[in-house]
VMD Tcl script that draws the C-alpha trace (Angstrom):
set ca {
  {-53.54 11.25 16.20}
  {-52.67 13.94 13.67}
  {-49.56 14.92 15.59}
  {-48.48 11.32 15.80}
  {-48.90 10.80 12.05}
  {-46.99 13.99 11.28}
  {-44.12 12.90 13.51}
  {-43.96 9.57 11.74}
  {-43.87 11.27 8.35}
  {-40.99 13.50 9.44}
  {-38.82 10.66 10.72}
  {-37.25 9.82 7.33}
  {-36.09 13.43 7.03}
  {-33.34 12.77 9.59}
  {-29.93 11.63 8.24}
  {-30.13 7.97 7.29}
  {-27.94 5.74 9.40}
  {-26.18 4.26 6.38}
  {-24.59 7.37 4.87}
  {-21.17 6.04 5.78}
  {-21.54 3.23 3.23}
  {-20.68 5.33 0.13}
  {-17.66 6.75 1.96}
  {-16.52 3.26 2.91}
  {-16.90 2.01 -0.65}
  {-14.95 5.01 -1.96}
  {-12.08 4.40 0.48}
  {-11.95 0.72 -0.41}
  {-11.89 1.52 -4.12}
  {-9.04 3.99 -3.62}
  {-7.06 1.35 -1.72}
  {-7.69 -1.35 -4.30}
  {-6.89 0.97 -7.23}
  {-3.69 2.04 -5.53}
  {-2.80 -1.60 -4.97}
  {-3.50 -2.55 -8.57}
  {-1.64 0.43 -9.93}
  {1.42 -0.31 -7.83}
  {1.76 -4.01 -8.52}
  {3.47 -3.58 -11.87}
  {5.78 -0.73 -10.88}
  {7.10 -2.58 -7.88}
  {8.61 -5.41 -9.88}
  {11.56 -3.43 -10.98}
  {12.05 -1.47 -7.82}
  {15.13 -1.54 -5.67}
  {15.58 -3.37 -2.44}
  {15.68 -0.22 -0.30}
  {17.70 -0.64 2.88}
  {17.59 -4.44 2.53}
  {20.18 -4.61 -0.24}
  {23.85 -5.60 -0.20}
  {25.73 -2.27 -0.08}
  {28.86 -3.72 -1.68}
  {32.43 -2.49 -1.46}
  {31.31 1.13 -1.71}
  {30.49 0.89 2.01}
  {33.83 -0.64 3.04}
  {35.18 0.57 6.37}
  {38.39 0.19 8.34}
  {38.64 -1.07 11.90}
  {38.22 1.57 14.63}
  {41.50 3.20 15.66}
  {40.27 4.07 19.16}
  {39.88 0.46 20.29}
  {40.08 -0.32 24.00}
  {42.52 -3.17 24.63}
  {41.41 -3.89 28.18}
  {38.25 -5.63 27.02}
  {40.00 -8.25 24.87}
  {38.83 -11.40 26.64}
  {40.21 -14.74 25.36}
  {37.99 -16.87 23.13}
  {37.14 -20.04 25.05}
  {34.18 -21.28 22.99}
  {35.39 -21.63 19.39}
  {36.01 -25.30 18.56}
  {39.48 -26.46 17.54}
  {38.22 -28.57 14.62}
  {34.97 -29.69 13.00}
  {33.60 -32.98 11.74}
  {34.13 -33.45 7.98}
  {30.98 -32.84 5.97}
  {30.95 -36.36 4.51}
  {30.65 -37.76 8.04}
  {27.54 -35.73 8.93}
  {24.30 -37.76 8.97}
  {21.69 -35.14 8.01}
  {18.86 -37.59 8.76}
  {19.84 -37.61 12.45}
  {19.94 -33.89 13.28}
  {16.66 -33.71 15.20}
  {15.10 -31.24 12.77}
  {11.49 -30.19 13.30}
  {10.73 -30.89 9.64}
  {12.99 -33.58 8.12}
  {15.19 -32.16 5.39}
  {14.43 -28.52 6.33}
  {15.98 -26.16 8.86}
  {13.27 -23.96 10.44}
  {14.98 -20.64 11.19}
  {13.63 -17.92 13.49}
  {14.80 -14.50 12.35}
  {13.87 -10.82 12.24}
  {13.06 -8.53 9.36}
  {14.01 -5.07 10.61}
  {17.80 -4.91 11.04}
  {19.46 -4.48 7.64}
  {22.00 -5.36 6.39}
  {22.29 -8.30 8.79}
  {18.66 -9.52 8.74}
  {15.80 -8.06 6.74}
  {12.97 -8.67 4.24}
  {13.60 -7.42 0.70}
  {11.12 -5.98 -1.79}
  {10.42 -9.49 -3.13}
  {9.14 -10.49 0.34}
  {12.11 -12.78 0.99}
  {14.14 -12.99 4.20}
  {17.71 -12.08 3.41}
  {20.66 -10.16 4.84}
  {24.20 -11.32 5.54}
  {23.27 -13.63 8.43}
  {20.52 -15.42 6.51}
  {22.48 -15.66 3.26}
  {25.42 -17.31 5.04}
  {23.03 -19.73 6.73}
  {21.35 -20.48 3.40}
  {24.77 -21.33 1.91}
  {25.59 -23.53 4.92}
  {22.32 -25.45 4.51}
  {23.12 -26.02 0.83}
  {26.42 -27.61 1.86}
  {24.44 -30.03 4.03}
  {21.87 -30.69 1.32}
  {19.08 -29.17 3.42}
  {16.39 -26.59 2.74}
  {15.84 -23.47 4.83}
  {12.52 -22.03 5.95}
  {12.68 -18.56 7.55}
  {10.04 -17.49 10.07}
  {9.79 -13.97 11.47}
  {9.54 -13.31 15.19}
  {10.58 -10.82 17.89}
  {14.05 -10.94 19.43}
  {12.64 -10.92 22.97}
  {11.22 -14.42 22.44}
  {13.70 -15.84 19.92}
  {16.05 -17.70 22.28}
  {13.14 -19.18 24.24}
  {11.57 -20.34 20.97}
  {14.83 -22.00 19.91}
  {15.20 -23.65 23.32}
  {11.58 -24.87 23.12}
  {12.06 -26.24 19.57}
  {9.72 -23.78 17.90}
  {12.72 -23.16 15.62}
  {15.76 -25.28 14.81}
  {18.04 -22.25 14.57}
  {17.96 -18.60 15.62}
  {19.51 -16.12 13.16}
  {19.57 -12.53 14.35}
  {23.18 -11.30 14.81}
  {23.09 -12.87 18.27}
  {26.12 -12.10 20.40}
  {27.15 -15.22 22.30}
  {27.19 -14.04 25.90}
  {27.66 -16.27 28.94}
  {24.10 -15.61 30.09}
  {22.58 -16.60 26.74}
  {24.62 -19.81 26.72}
  {22.63 -20.90 29.76}
  {19.53 -21.04 27.52}
  {20.84 -22.20 24.13}
  {23.99 -23.42 22.43}
  {25.78 -21.45 19.71}
  {27.72 -22.30 16.60}
  {31.19 -20.97 15.96}
  {31.29 -17.31 15.04}
  {30.39 -16.07 11.59}
  {30.52 -12.34 12.41}
  {31.62 -9.89 15.09}
  {30.60 -6.53 16.50}
  {32.02 -3.54 18.33}
  {30.59 -1.63 21.29}
  {30.94 2.13 21.07}
  {31.23 4.61 23.95}
  {29.63 7.91 22.96}
  {29.68 11.07 25.03}
  {30.27 14.84 25.01}
  {33.67 15.78 23.56}
  {34.31 18.05 26.56}
  {32.80 15.68 29.15}
  {34.42 13.88 32.03}
  {34.21 10.47 30.31}
  {36.89 9.77 27.69}
  {37.34 5.97 27.78}
  {35.63 2.90 29.20}
  {38.09 3.09 32.13}
  {36.48 6.39 33.18}
  {33.11 4.73 33.82}
  {32.32 4.23 37.49}
  {29.41 3.93 39.90}
  {28.83 7.68 39.78}
  {28.52 7.77 35.98}
  {25.07 7.80 34.37}
  {25.54 5.29 31.53}
  {22.73 4.98 28.99}
  {21.91 1.68 27.25}
  {18.95 0.22 25.38}
  {17.24 -2.33 27.62}
  {17.77 -5.99 26.81}
  {20.67 -5.47 24.41}
  {24.16 -6.91 24.62}
  {25.37 -3.47 25.66}
  {23.02 -3.65 28.65}
  {24.56 -6.99 29.64}
  {28.08 -5.68 29.00}
  {27.69 -2.72 31.35}
  {26.04 -4.82 34.06}
  {28.04 -8.07 33.86}
  {31.44 -6.97 32.51}
  {31.76 -3.47 33.95}
  {29.61 -4.31 37.01}
  {27.81 -0.97 36.82}
  {24.13 -0.03 36.97}
  {23.08 1.58 33.66}
  {20.18 3.89 32.84}
  {17.94 1.85 30.52}
  {15.95 3.26 27.60}
  {13.43 1.63 25.24}
  {15.19 2.63 21.99}
  {18.30 4.26 20.55}
  {16.65 7.57 19.70}
  {15.53 8.11 23.29}
  {18.97 7.22 24.63}
  {20.72 9.66 22.29}
  {18.22 12.41 23.06}
  {19.02 12.03 26.76}
  {22.74 12.13 25.98}
  {22.36 15.39 24.04}
  {20.30 16.96 26.81}
  {22.85 16.01 29.47}
  {20.57 13.58 31.34}
  {23.23 10.87 30.99}
  {27.03 11.16 30.89}
  {27.73 8.46 28.30}
  {25.99 6.02 25.97}
  {27.14 2.46 25.22}
  {25.71 1.35 21.86}
  {26.50 -0.84 18.84}
  {29.29 0.84 16.91}
  {27.39 1.00 13.62}
  {24.31 2.46 15.34}
  {26.42 5.04 17.17}
  {28.29 6.09 14.04}
  {25.01 6.64 12.20}
  {23.38 8.57 15.05}
  {26.06 10.74 16.65}
  {26.37 14.22 15.12}
  {29.44 16.40 15.62}
  {27.18 19.47 15.65}
  {25.66 18.16 18.89}
  {29.03 18.20 20.62}
  {28.90 14.40 20.85}
  {31.50 11.94 19.56}
  {32.33 8.24 19.62}
  {35.01 8.30 22.30}
  {36.14 4.69 22.24}
  {35.22 1.25 20.89}
  {35.59 -2.13 22.53}
  {35.60 -5.67 21.24}
  {35.71 -9.07 22.91}
  {36.96 -12.18 21.14}
  {34.84 -14.16 23.57}
  {31.54 -12.61 22.43}
  {31.40 -13.33 18.71}
  {28.17 -13.54 16.70}
  {26.79 -17.06 16.11}
  {23.63 -18.99 15.32}
  {21.54 -20.17 18.30}
  {20.66 -23.89 18.53}
  {18.76 -25.85 21.19}
  {20.90 -27.50 23.84}
  {19.15 -30.75 22.95}
  {20.54 -30.67 19.39}
  {24.35 -31.03 19.67}
  {24.44 -32.89 16.35}
  {22.81 -29.95 14.59}
  {25.33 -27.55 16.14}
  {28.14 -29.84 14.99}
  {26.72 -30.02 11.46}
  {26.37 -26.23 11.22}
  {29.95 -25.73 12.40}
  {31.13 -28.11 9.68}
  {29.08 -26.29 7.05}
  {30.39 -22.90 8.23}
  {33.99 -24.04 7.78}
  {33.08 -25.38 4.35}
  {31.63 -22.07 3.10}
  {34.69 -20.28 4.47}
  {37.05 -22.67 2.69}
  {35.39 -22.37 -0.74}
  {35.16 -18.54 -0.59}
  {31.36 -18.31 -0.22}
  {31.62 -16.61 3.18}
  {34.04 -14.02 1.79}
  {31.77 -13.26 -1.16}
  {28.69 -12.75 1.04}
  {30.70 -10.75 3.58}
  {32.01 -8.37 0.90}
  {28.50 -7.83 -0.44}
  {26.74 -7.17 2.85}
  {29.24 -6.00 5.52}
  {32.62 -5.10 4.04}
  {34.70 -4.07 7.06}
  {38.07 -4.98 8.45}
  {38.24 -8.03 10.68}
  {39.46 -7.24 14.21}
  {42.93 -8.42 15.16}
  {42.96 -11.99 16.44}
  {39.51 -12.97 15.12}
  {38.38 -14.98 12.13}
  {35.13 -16.85 11.37}
  {34.64 -20.57 11.84}
  {36.66 -23.02 13.89}
  {40.31 -22.55 14.73}
  {41.12 -25.00 11.93}
  {39.21 -23.00 9.31}
  {41.35 -21.09 6.79}
  {41.68 -17.33 7.07}
  {39.20 -15.78 4.62}
  {40.65 -14.23 1.50}
  {39.41 -10.62 1.77}
  {40.46 -7.42 0.02}
  {42.11 -4.53 1.84}
  {39.00 -2.86 3.22}
  {41.02 -0.08 4.82}
  {42.52 0.91 1.46}
  {39.16 0.66 -0.28}
  {37.57 2.83 2.41}
  {40.26 5.49 1.93}
  {39.79 5.41 -1.85}
  {36.02 5.69 -1.49}
  {36.45 8.65 0.84}
  {38.67 10.36 -1.72}
  {36.17 9.81 -4.54}
  {33.14 10.77 -2.49}
  {31.42 13.86 -3.88}
  {31.46 16.94 -1.70}
  {28.29 17.23 0.30}
  {26.01 19.96 -0.91}
  {24.51 22.38 1.54}
  {20.72 22.06 1.49}
  {18.10 24.12 3.17}
  {16.40 22.34 6.07}
  {12.89 21.17 5.34}
  {9.93 22.68 7.07}
  {8.10 20.70 9.73}
  {5.16 20.06 7.41}
  {7.46 18.92 4.63}
  {9.27 16.50 6.94}
  {5.93 15.22 8.19}
  {4.75 14.64 4.64}
  {7.91 12.77 3.63}
  {7.77 10.59 6.74}
  {4.09 9.63 6.83}
  {2.61 10.50 3.43}
  {5.10 9.24 0.86}
  {3.09 8.21 -2.20}
  {5.70 5.82 -3.58}
  {6.04 3.99 -0.25}
  {2.25 3.80 0.03}
  {1.73 2.28 -3.42}
  {4.52 -0.25 -2.86}
  {3.14 -1.43 0.47}
  {-0.58 -1.48 -0.34}
  {-0.62 -4.57 -2.64}
  {1.03 -6.76 -0.02}
  {-1.10 -5.29 2.76}
  {-4.29 -6.15 0.86}
  {-3.11 -9.51 -0.48}
  {-1.38 -10.90 2.62}
  {-1.92 -8.75 5.69}
  {-5.67 -8.17 5.44}
  {-6.76 -11.82 4.99}
  {-4.46 -13.00 7.78}
  {-5.73 -10.33 10.16}
  {-9.34 -11.27 9.44}
  {-8.58 -14.97 9.79}
  {-7.07 -14.51 13.25}
  {-9.73 -12.07 14.45}
  {-12.71 -14.16 13.29}
  {-11.32 -17.43 14.66}
  {-10.44 -15.97 18.06}
  {-13.76 -14.07 18.10}
  {-15.78 -17.27 17.65}
  {-13.76 -19.06 20.34}
  {-14.09 -16.13 22.73}
  {-17.84 -15.72 22.15}
  {-18.71 -19.37 22.70}
  {-16.47 -19.74 25.74}
  {-17.54 -16.34 27.08}
  {-21.23 -17.32 26.99}
  {-20.44 -20.51 28.92}
  {-18.49 -18.47 31.49}
  {-21.40 -16.02 31.84}
  {-23.93 -18.79 32.44}
  {-21.58 -20.49 34.90}
  {-20.90 -17.17 36.63}
  {-24.58 -16.63 37.47}
  {-25.26 -20.27 38.22}
  {-26.76 -21.22 41.56}
  {-24.12 -23.99 41.80}
  {-20.88 -22.81 43.34}
  {-18.91 -25.57 41.54}
  {-19.69 -23.72 38.31}
  {-19.63 -20.19 39.68}
  {-16.24 -20.31 41.41}
  {-14.17 -21.75 38.48}
  {-15.73 -19.17 36.17}
  {-14.74 -16.40 38.58}
  {-11.16 -17.68 38.91}
  {-10.79 -18.04 35.12}
  {-12.05 -14.50 34.54}
  {-9.76 -12.97 37.16}
  {-6.66 -14.80 35.91}
  {-7.05 -14.14 32.19}
  {-8.13 -10.53 32.66}
  {-5.07 -9.93 34.83}
  {-2.44 -11.45 32.51}
  {-0.89 -9.43 29.64}
  {-1.91 -10.67 26.21}
  {1.69 -11.32 25.13}
  {2.31 -13.55 28.15}
  {-0.77 -15.69 27.41}
  {0.17 -15.97 23.72}
  {3.72 -17.07 24.54}
  {2.54 -19.50 27.22}
  {0.02 -21.16 24.90}
  {2.20 -21.02 21.79}
  {5.46 -22.18 23.34}
  {3.90 -24.43 25.95}
  {1.53 -26.40 23.71}
  {3.26 -25.80 20.38}
  {5.63 -28.79 20.56}
  {2.80 -31.04 21.83}
  {0.36 -30.34 18.97}
  {2.96 -29.67 16.31}
  {1.87 -32.63 14.20}
  {-1.70 -31.32 14.21}
  {-0.95 -27.67 13.44}
  {1.97 -28.25 11.10}
  {3.92 -25.57 12.94}
  {1.43 -22.90 11.87}
  {1.08 -20.44 14.80}
  {-2.36 -19.23 13.64}
  {-4.25 -21.90 15.52}
  {-2.48 -21.66 18.84}
  {-2.37 -17.87 18.58}
  {-6.09 -17.71 17.81}
  {-6.81 -20.01 20.75}
  {-4.72 -17.80 23.05}
  {-6.54 -14.66 21.91}
  {-9.86 -16.49 22.21}
  {-9.06 -17.49 25.81}
  {-8.26 -13.89 26.62}
  {-11.37 -12.54 24.91}
  {-13.58 -15.07 26.69}
  {-12.73 -13.55 30.07}
  {-13.97 -10.13 28.91}
  {-16.87 -11.39 26.81}
  {-18.07 -13.54 29.68}
  {-18.31 -10.47 31.91}
  {-20.11 -8.57 29.15}
  {-22.67 -11.33 28.76}
  {-23.06 -11.69 32.53}
  {-23.75 -7.98 33.01}
  {-26.24 -8.03 30.14}
  {-28.10 -11.05 31.47}
  {-28.25 -9.67 35.00}
  {-29.56 -6.35 33.69}
  {-32.78 -8.04 32.49}
  {-35.60 -7.27 34.89}
  {-36.42 -10.11 37.35}
  {-40.04 -9.86 36.25}
  {-39.09 -11.42 32.90}
  {-37.95 -14.60 34.62}
  {-40.97 -14.60 36.94}
  {-43.40 -14.15 34.03}
  {-41.85 -16.96 32.00}
  {-41.89 -19.31 35.00}
  {-45.53 -18.37 35.62}
  {-46.31 -19.42 32.05}
  {-44.87 -22.86 32.75}
  {-41.33 -22.52 31.38}
  {-38.53 -24.29 33.23}
  {-35.56 -22.34 34.58}
  {-33.36 -23.48 31.68}
  {-35.99 -22.62 29.07}
  {-36.62 -19.25 30.68}
  {-32.93 -18.42 30.57}
  {-32.33 -19.61 26.99}
  {-35.55 -18.28 25.42}
  {-36.34 -15.14 27.42}
  {-33.53 -13.75 29.58}
  {-30.36 -14.44 27.57}
  {-31.69 -13.10 24.21}
  {-32.64 -9.83 25.89}
  {-29.29 -9.61 27.67}
  {-27.31 -10.24 24.48}
  {-29.21 -7.53 22.63}
  {-28.31 -5.01 25.32}
  {-24.56 -5.69 25.14}
  {-24.08 -5.73 21.37}
  {-22.02 -2.47 21.33}
  {-19.72 -3.80 24.05}
  {-19.30 -7.10 22.17}
  {-18.37 -5.25 19.00}
  {-15.81 -3.20 20.93}
  {-14.23 -6.45 22.10}
  {-14.11 -7.77 18.53}
  {-12.39 -4.56 17.41}
  {-9.80 -5.14 20.14}
  {-9.25 -8.65 18.75}
  {-8.64 -7.23 15.27}
  {-5.87 -5.03 16.65}
  {-4.47 -7.68 19.02}
  {-4.05 -10.09 16.09}
  {-0.64 -8.49 15.52}
  {0.60 -10.02 18.80}
  {0.70 -13.49 17.22}
  {3.89 -12.24 15.54}
  {5.69 -13.23 18.76}
  {5.09 -16.90 17.91}
  {6.83 -16.58 14.56}
  {5.30 -16.06 11.14}
  {6.46 -16.81 7.65}
  {6.18 -13.99 5.12}
  {2.92 -15.48 3.81}
  {1.42 -15.56 7.34}
  {2.05 -11.96 8.36}
  {-0.79 -9.69 9.44}
  {-1.33 -6.03 8.55}
  {1.01 -4.61 11.17}
  {3.80 -7.10 10.44}
  {3.65 -6.40 6.69}
  {3.71 -2.66 7.32}
  {6.64 -3.08 9.69}
  {8.60 -5.02 7.05}
  {8.13 -2.27 4.47}
  {9.02 0.33 7.09}
  {12.28 -1.49 7.86}
  {13.10 -1.86 4.18}
  {12.53 1.78 3.24}
  {13.07 3.66 6.51}
  {9.73 5.39 5.91}
  {6.69 5.25 8.20}
  {4.11 5.51 5.41}
  {3.61 1.69 5.20}
  {2.57 1.67 8.85}
  {0.13 4.49 8.13}
  {-1.25 2.44 5.21}
  {-1.71 -0.51 7.57}
  {-3.48 1.80 10.00}
  {-5.83 2.91 7.23}
  {-6.85 -0.69 6.59}
  {-7.41 -1.19 10.32}
  {-9.75 1.81 10.22}
  {-11.57 0.41 7.20}
  {-12.18 -2.76 9.21}
  {-13.18 -1.23 12.54}
  {-15.12 1.98 11.81}
  {-17.86 0.32 9.69}
  {-18.26 -2.39 12.33}
  {-18.96 0.25 14.96}
  {-21.63 1.94 12.84}
  {-23.11 -1.40 11.83}
  {-23.64 -2.58 15.39}
  {-25.08 0.80 16.36}
  {-27.56 0.52 13.49}
  {-28.52 -3.04 14.46}
  {-28.91 -2.03 18.10}
  {-31.18 0.86 17.14}
  {-33.33 -1.38 14.93}
  {-33.68 -3.95 17.70}
  {-34.77 -1.27 20.16}
  {-37.13 0.73 17.95}
  {-38.17 -1.60 15.14}
  {-39.10 -0.38 11.67}
  {-40.63 3.07 11.24}
}
mol new
graphics top color blue
foreach p $ca { graphics top sphere $p radius 0.5 }
foreach p [lrange $ca 0 end-1] q [lrange $ca 1 end] { graphics top cylinder $p $q radius 0.2 }
display resetview
């Protein structure tokens, strides 16, 4: 008895399970103070990469342009309907009087989000001016390019704005307006290599492209060659430098900014097709909207608005034989970009030789930039954090309720309940989360649009809840089946029915045993909330990762993503310790 009492007196001497609380409070205070301190300094800040560069960035047309790729333009309309004959009430818009636009926020200067949290860039500013000509409002919604055309075709958006090159394959899914911009393809390779022009490419050449891009389609469909596909531009260029590929086909602007003469790599040749201009994507079911946008595009070209926006955002020489708008649109009045580019080159200050930074210094500038952190934190706390919690909690409740029903059905003695539960669990555990989100969001979105108001939170939360239910159901089932059979036998011996025994005796014990696993699943939901971005989010609806990604695109620095990661840690680490504490209390009781 004495030993037992001594042991009980010594128990409080062990580290208390709540010592992480002061640390958590300190971290939260640091984040909030940083957010408050940055809110005033950000008002006068610049736009970062998402700013119109102006005539100082003017460039001439490439001199090494391949002429063999000049395909005739067979899609530009000869004329357009006069604006005064457009009935804007009969355009089939999702929201009357407003054009819902799906766009991206990470490709300045064409499409981006500025420091005032507004979608802008040349593409979106031209579209905003076109809508004003029609007397319509514009509402921009962020999404991923991989799902943009499908979302336009499925009427999630009225228009897709993302520097979309109008290829033959894409025209099978959506319609396009007349062109408002153009783009070159660049062929990069070793200066002393065997490839010098596009004509040198053959079946024995290892041609690098970024998967899913227009360059990928160009190599496969126009050149009829099998390229080596990479996930991003940096990986493709690294393989080119190391000699793993013979050539790289990339967007001209991307190639010019990446290729370094010191690497022995150069842009060997550029190509351009009149047939593949850049236009806005519209559903095939909305020919009147396409017609109205073409009319508005000609109008902003005629009054000089297009020229003004073009000079601000992408001042470069137009390629020979191409102009924006219909064939009847006037030729834009533009300055001599080639002359301006030569003058800018002559006035450019001589580059100063600087010592290369150390690895630690580069790491600090990339991930631990204080200015980028303080600029991003207010928006992360104000917008990203509440939206992440809203999605996670909603999908968590749906998944828990449905998961418990699946668990009970899975152990039922009736096969008509047991088999459907098994099929549901196998299907949803086997499908990728993105596929389920797109299927639910794009499949049921148009049906329940009047109920949801076009807000993807509800459908996205339902999709995540359906996915979580498959895992939570298995967690509950394993917990329930781990309860000793004697518990059921004892409760039945006391006169309880099977249903009462399960609900009052077996299930409560099973749930207690799986609390850590349930919390792990909820943590996964917190992180998976970022996948709803594929359904399209306005700036006010973006979660932690999306907000961090916007700031990363605007500044070119990865610190905002690290700040978002810190908030994810603040959400998930305390939850883990909390459930461990609750589990220990349930098992041992009070001292």
